[in-house]
C-alpha positions as CSV (number, residue, x, y, z in Angstrom):
1,M,111.2,-83.3,-28.8
2,A,109.6,-80.8,-26.6
3,N,108.3,-83.9,-24.6
4,S,111.5,-85.1,-24.5
5,S,112.5,-82.0,-22.9
6,S,109.7,-81.8,-20.4
7,N,110.8,-85.4,-19.2
8,T,114.9,-84.8,-19.3
9,K,113.4,-81.3,-16.7
10,Y,110.9,-83.9,-14.9
11,H,113.8,-86.4,-13.9
12,F,116.7,-83.8,-12.7
13,H,113.7,-82.4,-10.9
14,A,112.9,-86.0,-9.0
15,R,117.2,-86.4,-8.6
16,S,117.3,-83.1,-7.3
17,N,114.6,-83.3,-4.3
18,S,116.4,-86.7,-3.7
19,L,119.5,-84.8,-2.4
20,P,118.6,-80.9,-2.3
21,S,121.7,-78.8,-2.1
22,R,120.4,-76.6,1.0
23,P,120.6,-78.2,4.2
24,H,117.6,-79.9,6.0
25,P,115.8,-77.4,8.1
26,L,116.4,-80.1,10.9
27,I,120.2,-80.3,10.3
28,Q,119.7,-76.1,10.4
29,Q,118.0,-76.2,13.9
30,C,120.6,-79.0,15.5
31,N,123.7,-76.7,14.5
32,E,121.6,-74.0,15.8
33,L,121.2,-75.6,19.1
34,L,124.8,-76.8,19.0
35,E,125.9,-73.3,19.2
36,R,123.9,-72.6,21.9
37,L,125.4,-75.4,24.1
38,R,128.7,-74.3,23.6
39,A,128.1,-70.5,24.0
40,S,126.6,-71.7,27.1
41,H,130.2,-73.3,28.1
42,E,131.5,-71.3,31.1
43,T,134.5,-71.8,33.3
44,S,132.4,-72.4,36.2
45,S,128.9,-74.8,36.5
46,S,126.5,-73.6,39.0
47,S,123.6,-75.7,39.4
48,S,121.2,-73.4,37.3
49,L,123.9,-73.5,34.8
50,L,124.0,-76.9,34.7
51,S,120.2,-77.0,34.8
52,H,120.0,-74.8,31.9
53,R,122.4,-77.2,29.8
54,L,121.0,-80.5,30.6
55,G,117.5,-78.8,29.2
56,G,119.4,-77.7,26.4
57,L,121.1,-81.1,25.9
58,Q,117.4,-82.4,25.9
59,D,116.5,-80.0,22.9
60,L,119.2,-81.1,20.8
61,H,118.6,-84.6,21.2
62,E,115.1,-84.7,20.4
63,C,115.7,-82.6,16.9
64,V,118.5,-85.5,16.7
65,E,115.7,-88.1,17.3
66,K,113.6,-86.2,14.4
67,L,116.7,-86.1,12.0
68,V,118.1,-90.0,12.4
69,Q,114.2,-90.9,11.5
70,L,114.2,-88.9,8.3
71,P,114.2,-91.2,5.0
72,L,116.7,-88.4,3.7
73,T,119.1,-89.2,6.9
74,Q,118.7,-92.8,6.6
75,E,119.4,-93.3,2.6
76,A,122.7,-91.2,3.2
77,L,123.9,-93.1,6.0
78,L,122.9,-95.9,4.3
79,H,124.9,-95.4,1.2
80,D,128.1,-93.9,3.0
81,P,131.1,-94.6,1.0
82,Q,133.5,-95.2,4.0
83,E,130.7,-98.0,5.0
84,S,132.2,-97.4,8.9
85,S,130.0,-94.0,10.1
86,V,127.0,-95.6,11.0
87,D,129.1,-98.3,12.9
88,E,131.5,-95.2,14.7
89,L,127.8,-93.5,15.4
90,L,126.7,-96.6,16.9
91,D,129.8,-96.7,19.2
92,G,129.3,-93.0,20.1
93,S,126.0,-93.6,21.2
94,L,126.9,-96.4,23.7
95,R,129.3,-94.4,25.2
96,V,126.9,-91.7,25.7
97,L,124.2,-94.1,27.2
98,D,127.0,-95.5,29.5
99,V,127.8,-92.3,30.6
100,C,124.0,-91.4,31.3
101,T,123.6,-94.6,33.4
102,V,126.7,-93.8,35.6
103,A,124.8,-90.3,36.1
104,K,121.7,-91.5,36.8
105,E,122.7,-94.9,39.2
106,S,124.8,-91.8,41.2
107,L,121.7,-89.8,41.5
108,L,119.5,-92.5,42.7
109,H,122.1,-93.7,45.1
110,T,122.6,-90.3,46.6
111,K,119.0,-90.1,46.8
112,E,118.1,-93.1,48.6
113,C,120.6,-92.6,51.2
114,M,119.9,-89.0,51.5
115,R,116.2,-90.3,52.2
116,E,117.4,-92.6,54.8
117,L,119.1,-89.9,56.4
118,Q,116.5,-87.5,56.5
119,S,114.4,-90.1,57.9
120,I,116.9,-91.1,60.9
121,M,116.8,-87.2,61.5
122,R,113.0,-87.0,62.2
123,R,113.1,-90.2,64.2
124,R,116.2,-89.4,66.5
125,R,116.0,-85.4,66.8
126,G,118.2,-84.4,69.5
127,E,120.3,-88.1,69.6
128,E,123.7,-87.5,68.9
129,V,124.8,-90.7,68.4
130,G,122.0,-92.0,66.1
131,I,122.1,-89.1,63.5
132,T,126.5,-89.0,63.5
133,T,126.1,-92.9,62.8
134,E,123.8,-92.2,60.0
135,A,126.4,-89.1,58.8
136,K,129.2,-91.6,58.4
137,K,127.2,-94.3,56.6
138,F,126.1,-91.5,54.2
139,L,129.5,-90.1,53.8
140,A,130.7,-94.0,53.0
141,S,128.2,-94.3,50.6
142,R,128.8,-91.3,48.4
143,K,132.4,-92.8,48.3
144,V,130.8,-95.3,46.8
145,V,129.0,-92.8,44.4
146,K,133.0,-91.0,43.9
147,K,134.5,-93.9,43.2
148,A,132.1,-95.1,39.9
149,I,132.3,-91.6,39.1
150,F,136.1,-91.1,38.7
151,K,136.0,-94.3,36.9
152,A,133.6,-93.1,34.5
153,L,135.7,-90.3,34.0
154,V,139.1,-92.0,33.5
155,N,137.3,-94.0,30.8
156,L,136.3,-90.9,29.4
157,K,139.3,-89.7,29.0
158,A,141.0,-92.6,27.6
159,I,138.1,-92.8,25.0
160,A,138.9,-89.3,24.2
161,K,142.9,-90.0,23.2
162,K,141.8,-93.0,21.2
163,C,138.9,-91.6,19.2
164,N,139.7,-89.9,16.0
165,F,137.1,-87.3,14.7
166,S,139.4,-86.4,11.8
167,S,138.9,-88.5,9.1
168,N,137.9,-87.0,5.6
169,I,134.1,-88.2,4.5
170,K,133.8,-88.4,1.3
171,G,130.0,-87.5,-0.2
172,Q,129.0,-83.7,1.2
173,Q,125.7,-84.7,2.3
174,T,126.9,-87.7,4.5
175,G,129.9,-85.8,5.5
176,A,127.9,-83.1,7.1
177,L,125.4,-85.6,8.5
178,V,128.1,-87.4,10.3
179,S,129.8,-84.5,11.4
180,L,127.0,-83.2,12.8
181,L,126.3,-86.4,14.6
182,R,129.4,-86.5,16.2
183,D,129.8,-83.1,17.2
184,V,126.4,-84.2,19.3
185,E,128.3,-86.6,21.2
186,V,131.5,-84.6,22.1
187,V,129.0,-82.0,23.5
188,T,127.2,-84.5,25.2
189,L,130.1,-86.2,26.9
190,S,131.3,-82.9,27.8
191,I,128.0,-81.8,29.5
192,F,127.7,-85.1,31.2
193,E,131.4,-84.7,32.1
194,S,130.3,-81.7,33.8
195,L,127.9,-83.0,35.8
196,L,129.4,-86.2,36.8
197,N,132.0,-84.1,38.3
198,F,129.2,-82.0,39.6
199,I,127.5,-84.7,41.7
200,A,131.1,-86.0,42.9
201,G,131.7,-82.6,44.7
202,S,134.7,-82.2,42.5
203,T,136.6,-80.0,39.5
204,E,138.2,-81.2,36.6
205,A,141.5,-79.8,37.3
206,K,141.7,-82.2,39.6
207,L,141.2,-85.6,37.6
208,G,142.0,-83.3,33.9
209,T,139.6,-82.8,31.1
210,S,139.3,-85.8,29.1
211,W,136.5,-84.5,26.4
212,S,138.0,-81.0,25.5
213,L,140.7,-83.0,23.6
214,V,138.2,-84.2,21.3
215,S,136.4,-80.8,21.1
216,K,139.4,-79.5,19.4
217,L,140.0,-82.2,17.2
218,I,137.1,-81.2,15.8
219,Q,137.1,-77.3,16.2
220,T,134.6,-77.3,19.0
221,K,134.6,-73.5,20.6
222,R,135.2,-73.7,23.9
223,T,136.0,-71.1,26.4
224,G,138.4,-73.3,28.8
225,C,138.2,-76.1,31.6
226,T,134.9,-76.9,32.9
227,Q,135.1,-76.3,37.2
228,V,132.4,-77.2,39.4
229,A,131.5,-74.3,41.4
230,D,131.6,-74.3,45.7
231,E,127.8,-73.9,45.6
232,S,127.2,-77.5,44.3
233,E,124.7,-78.7,46.2
234,F,126.4,-82.3,47.0
235,S,129.7,-80.7,48.0
236,Q,127.5,-78.2,50.5
237,V,125.8,-81.6,52.2
238,D,129.2,-83.6,52.4
239,A,130.8,-80.9,54.2
240,A,128.1,-80.7,56.6
241,L,127.8,-84.0,57.0
242,Q,131.5,-84.3,57.6
243,F,131.4,-81.1,60.4
244,C,128.7,-83.3,62.2
245,V,130.8,-86.3,62.3
246,L,134.2,-84.3,63.4
247,H,132.6,-82.1,66.3
248,M,130.1,-84.9,67.1
249,T,127.2,-82.6,67.1
250,S,123.6,-82.4,67.0
251,K,123.0,-79.0,68.1
252,S,119.4,-77.5,66.4
253,D,121.5,-74.7,65.0
254,N,123.4,-77.7,63.2
255,I,120.6,-80.0,62.4
256,N,118.6,-77.2,60.7
257,N,121.5,-76.0,58.6
258,L,121.9,-80.0,57.8
259,Q,118.1,-80.2,56.9
260,N,118.3,-77.2,54.6
261,H,120.8,-78.6,52.6
262,L,119.3,-82.0,52.5
263,E,116.2,-79.9,51.3
264,K,118.2,-78.2,48.7
265,L,120.1,-81.9,47.3
266,E,116.7,-83.2,47.1
267,S,115.2,-80.4,44.9
268,R,118.8,-80.6,42.5
269,I,118.3,-84.6,42.4
270,Q,115.1,-84.6,41.1
271,D,115.7,-82.0,38.3
272,F,118.5,-83.9,37.6
273,E,117.1,-87.0,37.1
274,E,114.1,-85.6,35.5
275,G,116.4,-84.5,32.8
276,L,118.4,-87.5,32.7
277,E,115.4,-90.0,31.9
278,F,113.9,-87.8,29.2
279,L,117.4,-87.7,27.5
280,F,118.0,-91.7,28.4
281,R,115.0,-92.4,26.1
282,R,115.8,-90.3,23.8
283,L,119.3,-91.7,23.5
284,I,117.8,-95.1,23.1
285,K,115.6,-93.9,20.4
286,I,118.7,-92.8,18.6
287,R,120.4,-96.0,18.5
288,V,117.7,-98.3,17.6
289,A,117.2,-96.0,14.9
290,L,121.0,-96.3,14.1
291,L,120.8,-100.1,14.3
292,N,117.5,-100.2,12.0
293,I,119.9,-98.6,9.0
294,L,123.0,-101.0,9.9
295,N,120.5,-103.9,9.8
296,H,118.9,-102.7,6.6
């Protein structure tokens, strides 16, 4: 009888390890990082605040990458009673990757055109026609970037209306994991939305917020619509170039002012590029982990 009692306790103990009643420390860490990002969601987006959010997003996805690679997570998603959660999460991971790619390409295109403009300004200092012509080219390239960004934002808005994040997922452990990963998607897309608007030099008020709709569905606390502040380095360069074109001037003070704006923009683009590249690699790894679970 003693041995039987001992064996019973042992088997019960083994089962409790496979399905712990307390959340894994990585789940707690992810939730804490999510709350910090939500708390940082102000009514405007300055350059420094947006960089801070991207940094927080890097920490969050680094944590998520570790979480989805846990055997515990893979087991929970593999035996999901609804059998569709991994598919939905994969769809979400693709959405996030697509928006991240648009942001990366927008920065790259702007940087290449900006460097060409800087090169022309160094070679043709004082040549009014040459600098004005390059300014027009840069503004034309910015229109291409903005068009791609606006298309991505419209798609986000359409996706947000179609997505249903209110389904009841059976199973406490699986439900908590899926809910967490969905929250991560929403917060990520919300920050990417702010970044795209920032790069375009526009405001969400003009375009209409998209992922704020989804945020409400999953009860994400937000203080309001994110808007782009006037200090956007992108909008400052746009304004300086438009002034140059309209006034057809290459006065030294105007050129120096433009150069200062271009240098600030170059620094900001480098900052954003580094953050997005880090995120892109993490997003790929998270998607691969989800695909492995689906194909198990």
